[in-house]
N, C-alpha and C positions, 0 to 999 in steps of 0.2 A: 504493500500500500504506500509506504513512504517514498518509494522510488518515483512516484508521480511528480514529485517536486521538480524533476529534471525535464518534464514537459516544458516548464517555464524557463529553466536555465538556458535552453537552447536560444531563446529569444534574448535573454539577458546578456549572454555572452556574445551573441551574434551582432548586436547593435551597440555594444559598449566599447568597441575598439577605438573609435575616435576620441571618446572621453578618456580612455586609458592612455592613449598616446599623448593627449594633452597633459594628463597628470605626469607622465614620464618626462615630458619636456620640462615641466615645472620642478620636478625632482632633480633633474640635471642642473637646473638653474641654482637650486640650493647647494648642490655639490660644488658648483662653480664658485659661489660666494665663500664657501669654506676653504677651498683649496687654491683660490686666486687663479683660476683657469681663464683663458681668453674666451671671448664670445665665439670666435670662429672654431676653436677646438671643441667647444661644447656642442655647437651645431653639427659639426662633422661627425662627432660620436653619435649623436641622436639619429642622424641620417643613415649611418652605416650599420647600426646594431639593432637587433630585434628583441622583443621580449621572449621569454621562455615559451609562453603560450603560442605566440605567432610562429616560432621556430618549429615546435612540435606539430602545429597545425599544418605546416607545409609537408610534413611527412605522413601523417595519418588522416589527413582530411578526406582522402578517397577511401570510402568504406569497402572493405574486401571480405572474403570468406573467412580469413583468419580472425579478423576482428569480430565477425558475427559469432563464430564458435566461442571465442573468449567471452564475449558479452553474455551469451546464453548460459555457459557453464557457471560464470560468477553469479548471475541472477538466480540460478536454480537454488542457491542457498536460502533464498526467501521462502521456498516451499517448506524446508525443514524447520526454519525459524518459526513460521506460523504454526506448524504442527505441534512443536514442543511448547509454544506459548499458550495454546488453547486446549491442549490435550487433557488438562485437569477437569474440564467440563464433563468428560466421559469416564474418567478413571478414579478420581479422588474419592467420590462418594462410595463406589463399590469397594475400593481398597479399605477404607475406614470401616465400612459395615462388615467386611470379611473378618477383620481383626477384632471387632467388637463382639461378633458371634463367638469367636474363640475365647473371649473373656466372659463367657456365660451370660451373654446379653446385658452386660453392664452398659449403662448409658454413656454415650460419648458426648462430651461437651461441645458447644459451638466452637470453642477455641481449637479443639482437636480436629474438628471437621475442616477448618480453614488453614490448619498448619501446613499441609503439603504445598498448596498453591502459594501461600505467603513465603514459604521457604524458597520456592523457585524464584520469586520476584526479588527476594532479599539477595539471593545468589546473583541475579542479574545486576542488582545495584552494586554489590561489592566487586563483582567481576568487571563492571564498567569502570569503577574507580581505579582498580588495579591494572587493567589491561587497556584502558582507553587510549593511552598515548603510544602504545607499542607500534601501532600502525604508522604513526608519524615518525617514530624514532628507530628502535632497535630491530624489530622484525619486518616491518613493511606491511603493505596491505595484503598481499597474497599469503604470506606465512602466518599472519595473524588470523586470517580467515580459515585456513586449514587447521590451525591449532584450536580455534574456537569450536569448529564443527566436530573435531575429534573428541574434545572434552565433553561436549554436549551429548554426542551420540553414544560414547562409551558409558557415561553415567546413566543415560537412559536405558541402555541395554541391561546394565546390572540392576536397574530399578525393577526389572521384571522378575527378579528372584528375591525381592525384599521379603523379610519374615515378620516385620512389625512396623508400626507407624513411625517409629523414630528413625529406623534405617531408611524407610521409604522417604521421609521428609529430608533427611540428610542427602540422599542421592538426588532428590529434586533440587536441592540447593546447589549441588555440584553441576547439575545440568544447566541451571540458570546462570551459574558462574561462567560456564563456557559459552553460552548463548549470547552473553552481553554485548559482544563486539561484532557479531555476525552481520547485523543490519548495516552498521556504519561502514565496515570494511567493504561489503558488497556494493553499497551505495557509492562509495568513493572510487573503488577500483574499476567497476564496470564503466564508469563515465570518463575515467582518466585514460582508458584504453582506446577511446574513439575521439574523433574530431568534434568541434562545436556543432557542426551541421547535423550530426547523428545522435546527439545526446538525448534528444526527445524520444527517438525511436528506441534507444536502449532503455529509457525509463518505462516504455510500454512493456518491454520484456519482463522487467522486474516486477511491475505491477501485476501482470498476469500470473507470474509465479507465486506471489504472495497470496493472491486470491485462490489459486489452485490449492495451495497448502491448507488454507483455512477451510475451503469447501471439501477437501478430501477427508477431513476428520469425521463429520457425520456419516459419510459414506462408509469409511472403514469401520466405524462404531456399529453401524446398522448391519453390516455384513458379518460382524463378529459378536453380535448381541447375545448369542448363545454361548460364547466362549468367555474365558477369564479376561479381566481387564489387563492382565499381563501381556496378552497377545498384542494389544494396541501399541505397547512400547517396542516390541520386536518389529512390527510392521513399519514403524516410523523411524527407528534408530539404525537398523542394519543398512538400509539404503543410504543413510547419511554417512556411514563409515566408508562405503564404496565411493560415494561422491567425493569425500575428502581426498581419497587416493587419486582420483581423476584430476582434481584441481591441482594437486601437487605436481603432477607430471605434464599436464596440458596447458595450464594457465600461466601467462607471463606476469612478471611484476610490473607495477605501474612505472612507466618511463619517467614521469614527473618525480616520483619519490626517489628513483635511482639517481636522477640528476642532483636533486637537493642534497642527497647523502654523499655526493661526490663520486659515485660509481659510474664514471662517464663512459668507459668501454662497454659495460653491461647495458648502460642506457642506449648506446648506439645499436648494440646487437639486438636488444629488445625491439627497438623501432624497426629494424630490418626484418624481424620475424613476423611483425603484424602489419606491415605496410606493403603497398604495391610497388614502391620504389625499390630498385635493385642495386643501387650504387651509393649507399649511405656509408660514410666514413667519418672519422673524427674531424677530418679537415672540413667537412661540410658545416660543422658547428664551430670551426676554429675561432672566428672573431667573437662569437657570442661567449665561448668559454673563456677567452682571454679577458673580456670585459668583466665577466662575473668573478674571475679570480682576483682581479684588481679590486672589485667591490668588497669581496670577502677579506682581503688584506687590510682594508680600511676600517673594518669593524672592530669593536672592542673585544677584549679577551672573553668577557662575559657572554656576548652574543655569539661568538664563534665556537664556544664550547657547548655542545648539545647534550643535555642529560635527559633522563627518562621523562621527567616532568617539566621540561622547559616550556612547553606550550601552556600548561596550566599556570606556571609561574608568570608567564607574560599576561595571561588573562587577569591574574590577581593584582599584579603590580600596577596596571593601568586602571585608574579609577573609573573611567567611562566604560571600559570592557567589563570590569567587575560588576558595575551596576546593571549593565545589560544582561550579563550572565545570570545574576540572581533573579532578575525580573522574568526572563524567559523560562527559567527553571521553576519558578512559582506557578506560572501559567501552565507549564507542562505537567506539574504535579496534579493540578485539578483535572486537566484533560485526561491524563493517564488513569486516574481513578475511575472515570466513566468508561474510557475506551477498553480497559482490561476488566473492569468490574461488571459491565453490562452482560457480556456473553456468559460469565460465570453465574450471574444471577437469574438467567432465564428459567432455570429450574424452579424458582420460587413463584413463577407465574403459572396460571392454569392453562398451559398451552403445551403441545407436543414438543419434547426436547429436541428431537432430530430436526423437525421443521423450524423451530425457533433458531437454532444455531445456523442452519442453512440460510435463513432470511438475514441474520446478522452478517454472515459472510458476504452475501450478495449486496449488502448495504455499502460495502467498500467500493463497488463499481460506480454508482451514482455520485458518491462522495468525491471520488477522484475526477470524474467528468466535470462536476461543478467547479472543483478547484482549478482544473485546466482552463475552462472557458471564462471564469470570472476573475482569476487572479491578476490578469493584466488590466482589469478595469477597476477593481476595488482597492481601496487603501488597506494596508496590512492591519493596522490597529483597529479600524472600524469593523472589518470583516471578522477578525479573530474574536473581538468582543461580542459581536452579534451571535456567532456560532456558540460561544461559551454560554451566553445567556439563554439561547434557545434550548440547548442541551439541558441546562439546569431546570428550566421550566417544565420540560417534558418529563424529566426524571422525577420531579416532584409530582407530576400528573399521574405517574404509575402508583403513587401512594394514595392520592386523593380518590382515584377510581378503584375501589377495592371490591366491588360487587362482581362476582364471577359471571354474572349475566352480561357484563360489558368486557369480557375478556379480549375481544377483538380490539376494543378501544385501548385497553391496557397494552396490548402488543403493539398497537400503533404508536403510542407514546414511547414505548421502549425502543422501537426501531428508529423513530425520529430523533430521540436523544442520542442513540448510538451513531446515527448518520451525521448529526451535528458534531459529535466528538471526533468522528473520523475526518470530517472536513476541516475541523479545527486543528487536528493532528497534522494534516497536509500543509495548511497555511502556516502553522507554527514552524515546521521544518524549513519551509521556504523563507520565512522571516528570519530564522536563525542563520541560514546560509548567507543572507544579505547583511546581517548585523555584524558579522565577524569576517576578518580577512583570511586569505588562504593559509597563512602560516599557522593559524590556530583554529581554522574552521573545523577540521576533523575532530579535534578535541572538544570544541564548543558544542558541536552536534552530539557528541558522545555524552557530554554532561547533561544536555537537555533530555536525551534519551534516558539517562539514569533518573532524572526527575520524574519522567513519565512512568518509569518502572517502579519508583518509590510509591507513587499513587497506586500502581498495580499491586504492590506488596501489601498494602493496607486493605484493599478492596475484598480479598477473599474472606477476611475476618468479618468485615461488615456484611458480606453476603450470608455468612453462616448465622450471624445474629439476626439478620433480616428475615429469616425463615419464620420467625414468630411475629415480628413487627417490621414491616417494610420501611418504616422511617429510619431504621438503623442501616439500611442498605440504600435504597433508591432516594430516600430523603436526604441522607448525608451526601450521596453522590451529587445531587442537584445543588445543594447549598455550597458545597466545596468548589465545584467547577465555576459557579457564578461568582463567588468571592475571589478565587484565584484569577479569573478572567479579567478582573479589574486592574491587575498589575500591568496589563498591556499598556495602560495609559502612561506608565513611567518610561516607555521606550520611544525612541525616535521613529518617525515614518521613513520607510526605505523605498517606497514606490518611486520608480524613475531614476534611482541611483545606480551607479556602476558598482560592480564587484571589485573589492580591493584585494591586493596580494600581501601587503605588509601592514603592521600596526600604524606606522607613520603615514602610510598612504590612506588608511581609513580615517585617521584624524584630519588629514588634509581634505579628503573628499567631503567629510561631514561639514567642515568649515565653509567649503565652497558651496555646498548644497544649502546651508543655512543662509549664506549671504545671497 
């Protein structure tokens, strides 16, 4: 679902080159003032050197079969991500009931019922904090994706032989820990392997894969309704292990990440393997490499030394970046509570479980379509605020309408609330991409995803308590997303602004936009 944000990025990146070139010229002017360079020298450098984005675009702008294969393989990870995220809808209740029967029908508290799903989301939260910057620093996009898929799938496979609720919850925690960075890595890697012209199409592939993963769960559950809940984990995790092996051998690392890390020879070889050009060499990038080396030599020791959490450090050190990060994370917390909580809570409504989950999964489609067609026309702040308020009102509507004679109306409120949360999810990711520059964008998106997951970690407990009183589930969902949505008012509007690459560039673009 989240990959739909790149429908929009194709236009954002496509029409921002003039503005980015203008910024580059102004940045060169600042370098001139600091280093006493002549005007002619500055202009010559600007006219002969290209940005990294433009250089790579010359190589991968023509979409070929190699890029198509890479994009499809990377995007398939969303299938397994969606399956492990929502598998609790069909497994947790049966697992808890199985062990409660073994305890001679002793009642199981609401806390125990929500423990496995909450453990999964807490694992996602901790995994995101621990692993979020690996894709930007140590491991890269590809290796982090493979590592995350393997941890998630192996933990899920072992979950099928759990003997009690505590082991089951711990393994769900490990599965969530591994799953934490799958979405972000797939999101970034799949789009960095293609040119600007094709990023929207790559987004379509990822969106379809996520929807397929969500829709596959009620199908698998229905086909195995006579079997143990353990079979569900085998059906979803064993294919993930095989997928991880394929990615390791068939998918290339992001050329952008390779260049930023200084692996210039591997950078060129990667471009050669995915492009239709047949004669790429280091000399093709010679002048660009030379200029970038000079720029790196002029940086301070602090900025030239990359550590594991350098991106997060940059976000915290800049006051404007820290304020933005906290605000979008608060908004994400409210949206995440509804987005992850609604599918888990459909069992509390007087409606068929398989049909309810299927309808929720299908709600992803219109939410993405609405985002695609309206995001270019609506301001980010107003649209995100509107969807948050609508989701909150409809969620509370599920509580107000309690009579089972109006179960269709209850389901309608639930679907509209989930649809609004899905659309808000999409807009929030687009907004986050626009709020932060390239050097910290992956980490910023990861932090927002962790805020979404934190809301998801609380929602299973609320759903369990809401079985007796819906105010504890749908009521809290509605109030929380409405209040958290108000924090969007603390953020700047980004519609019409260009995407920045560095922290200084973002500060410059913001000052120009305000002026």
